[in-house]
N, C-alpha and C positions, 0 to 999 in steps of 0.2 A: 404562089397563090395569087389569083387576080382579085383585086378589090375594085369597087365601083368608084371610089373617090381617092385621088392621089394624096390630097391634103384635106384634113378635117377642120372645119371651122368651129365645131362644138368642142369645148374642153373636156367634157365627159367622154365623148367618143375617142378623143386622143388618148386619154388615160386608159380606157378599156383596151385600145389597140396596144399600148405599151405593156399592159398587164398580160395580154395574150402572148406577146413576144417573150416576156420574162418567164411565163409558165412553160413555154416550149423549150427555152434554153435550159432552165433548171431541170426539167424532166429528162432532157438529153444528157445533161451532166450527171444526174443521179443514175441514169441507166448505164452510162459508161463506167461510173464508179462501181456499180454492182457487178458489171461484166468483168472489169479488170481485177477487182478484189478477189474473185474466185473464178478462175477460168474453167472450172469443171461444169460444163454444160449450163452456164448461166446466161447464154445468149437470149433465151426466151424471156428472162427477167428484163434484159435490156430492151427487147422489143415491146414488152408489156409496159414498161415505164415510159417509153417514147410514145406508144399508142395512147396511153391514158393522159399524156400531156398534150398531145396534138388535138384530140377530139374536143376537150374543153376550149382550147384556143380557137378552133374553127367556130364553135358556138359563140365565143366572145367577139370574134371578128364580125360575125353576122349581126350580133347585137349592136356593135358599134356602127355598122352600116345602117341599120334600122334607125338608130338614134340620129345619125347624120341626115338621113332622108327626111325624117319627121321635122328636124330642126330647120332644114332648108325650105320645106313646105310652109312651116310656121313663118319664117322670114318673108317668103314670097307673099303669103296671105296678109301679113302685117303691112308690107310695102304697098300691096294693092288697096288695102283699106285706107292707108294714108293718102294715096292718090285719089281715091273716090271722095274722101271728105274734102280734099283740096279742090276737086272739080265741083263739088256741091257748093262750096263757099264762093267760088268765082262765078258760078251761074246765078246764085242768089243776089250777088252785089250788082249785077247788070240790070 
């Protein structure tokens, strides 16, 4: 799966990404356990478990990307505001 950012700067986005990975891994393990536990046509249960763990993970990864985008926009606006006040202070002192 392709993500927009290789590394997240926001701690909440990082935790959400970790949570999405854990959900996918646990869903796959549970699906394998169900499938191996009873090999009488339980492959559909395996697919269902994997499907229902991947879909929320995709939503969580998207949510983490949105959080990171908003956080970086906030940092950029904050940096721009600091530069603007610094520019205003230097122009007033002249």
